[in-house]
C-alpha positions as CSV (number, residue, x, y, z in Angstrom):
1,K,12.4,-6.5,4.5
2,S,8.8,-7.8,4.6
3,I,5.6,-8.0,2.7
4,Q,2.0,-8.4,4.1
5,L,-1.5,-8.5,2.8
6,K,-4.0,-6.6,4.9
7,N,-7.6,-5.5,4.6
8,D,-7.2,-2.3,6.5
9,L,-5.2,0.9,6.0
10,P,-3.5,3.3,8.4
11,V,-5.3,6.5,9.2
12,I,-4.1,9.1,6.6
13,Q,-3.4,12.4,8.3
14,L,-1.8,14.5,5.6
15,K,-0.9,14.4,2.0
16,I,2.8,15.3,1.7
17,N,3.3,15.0,-2.1
18,G,0.8,13.2,-4.2
19,L,-2.7,12.8,-5.4
20,G,-5.8,12.3,-3.3
21,L,-8.8,12.1,-5.6
22,G,-11.8,10.4,-4.0
23,S,-10.8,6.8,-3.3
24,I,-7.6,7.1,-5.3
25,Q,-4.4,7.8,-3.2
26,K,-1.0,8.1,-4.9
27,G,2.2,9.5,-3.5
28,K,3.7,10.3,-0.1
29,F,1.3,10.6,2.9
30,S,1.7,11.1,6.6
31,S,-0.3,8.5,8.6
32,D,-0.7,7.2,12.2
33,I,2.1,4.7,11.5
34,G,4.5,7.2,10.0
35,N,5.1,8.4,6.4
36,V,3.9,6.0,3.7
37,I,3.9,5.8,0.0
38,L,0.5,4.9,-1.4
39,Y,-0.6,3.5,-4.8
40,I,-4.1,2.5,-3.9
41,D,-7.8,2.6,-4.5
42,T,-9.2,2.6,-0.9
43,S,-12.5,1.1,-2.1
44,K,-10.8,-2.1,-3.3
45,P,-9.1,-4.0,-0.5
46,P,-7.0,-5.9,0.3
47,F,-3.7,-3.9,0.3
48,I,-0.1,-5.0,0.0
49,Y,2.3,-3.6,2.6
50,I,5.9,-3.6,1.4
51,K,8.4,-2.6,4.1
52,T,11.9,-1.7,2.7
53,T,14.9,-0.6,4.7
54,S,13.8,3.1,4.2
55,E,10.1,3.2,3.6
56,L,6.6,1.6,3.7
57,I,4.8,1.2,0.4
58,I,1.2,0.3,0.3
59,L,-0.5,-0.7,-3.0
60,N,-3.3,-2.7,-4.6
61,D,-4.6,-3.7,-8.0
62,Q,-8.0,-3.3,-9.7
63,S,-9.6,-6.2,-7.9
64,K,-9.2,-8.5,-4.9
65,S,-8.0,-11.4,-7.1
66,K,-5.5,-9.3,-9.0
67,T,-4.1,-7.9,-5.7
68,E,-3.8,-11.4,-4.2
69,A,-2.1,-12.7,-7.4
70,L,0.4,-9.7,-7.2
71,F,1.0,-10.4,-3.5
72,D,1.8,-14.1,-4.3
73,E,4.2,-13.1,-7.1
74,L,6.0,-10.4,-5.0
75,N,6.1,-12.8,-1.9
76,L,8.1,-15.3,-4.0
77,N,10.7,-12.7,-4.8
78,V,11.2,-11.1,-1.3
79,K,14.4,-12.0,0.4
80,Y,13.9,-11.9,4.1
């Protein structure tokens, strides 16, 4: 449905099913904006927010430039 690039993250309240190891967060989490699926390193913003019809996925890459390049590539392929 939509894709956004943001520098901040929702407040994570609870790990539902996943891995939370230091700054690495992978899996399904409960947050202040609802349930989200994370594939992120919280120490390396920005973050790509992908909203589908059924869920919100937040991810990033190993560096700011790689995340921005991935966002540009994904944004070209999103059908709004």
